[in-house]
Every structure is written in structure tokens, then in C-alpha cells.
C-alpha positions in Angstrom: 49.3 27.5 5.7 52.5 26.9 3.7 52.6 23.1 4.2 49.0 22.7 3.4 49.3 24.6 0.2 52.4 22.6 -0.9 50.5 19.3 -0.2 47.5 20.5 -2.1 49.6 21.5 -5.1 51.5 18.2 -5.0 48.3 16.2 -4.7 46.7 18.0 -7.6 49.9 17.5 -9.6 49.8 13.8 -9.0 46.1 13.6 -10.0 46.6 15.7 -13.2 49.7 13.7 -14.3 48.0 10.4 -13.8 45.0 11.6 -15.7 47.1 12.9 -18.5 49.0 9.7 -18.8 45.8 7.6 -18.9 44.2 9.9 -21.5 47.3 9.9 -23.7 47.7 6.1 -23.6 44.0 5.8 -24.7 44.6 8.2 -27.6 42.8 11.2 -26.2 45.6 13.8 -26.5 43.2 16.8 -26.7 41.5 15.9 -23.5 44.9 15.3 -21.8 45.9 18.8 -22.8 42.7 20.3 -21.4 43.2 18.4 -18.1 46.7 19.8 -17.8 45.6 23.3 -18.5 42.8 23.0 -16.0 45.3 21.8 -13.4 47.6 24.8 -14.0 44.6 27.2 -13.7 43.5 25.6 -10.4 47.0 25.9 -9.0 47.3 29.5 -10.1 44.0 30.2 -8.3 45.3 28.7 -5.1 48.5 30.8 -5.3 46.6 34.0 -6.1 44.7 33.8 -2.8 47.9 33.3 -0.9 49.6 36.2 -2.7 46.8 38.5 -1.7 47.5 37.6 1.9 51.2 38.3 1.4 50.6 41.7 -0.2 48.2 42.6 2.6 50.8 41.7 5.2 53.5 43.7 3.4 51.2 46.8 3.2 50.4 46.6 6.9 54.0 46.2 7.8 55.3 49.2 5.8 52.1 51.3 6.3 51.3 51.7 2.6 
């Protein structure tokens, strides 16, 4: 679970950074910004699902 998530985020970061670099070199700065924002949103969606699992575990441990 933890290792897979880290590898997914790292892979997505590499793809986004390469895409942004290519877009900026070709003069498409606006599209590079949109790609970076989309990458951040996708990573946040991945983390939110894991945080739900964490909060569910904490609730069950403490009986809340």
C-alpha cells in the first residue's frame, strides 16, 4: 500500500515535470501550468483515498 502509492506519485511527478518542460520549451506556458495543476489534483485525489483508510482505522482503534 505505502510503497505502491509512493511509486505512483513519483511516476506521475516524472511525467508531469517532463511534460511541463517540453511545453515550456515550445512556448506553451499556459498549457504547462494546466498540466502541473492537473498533476497536483491527481496526487491529492490519490492521497485523499488513503487518508480515508487512515481515519477509518483510527476510528475503529479508539472506538469513536
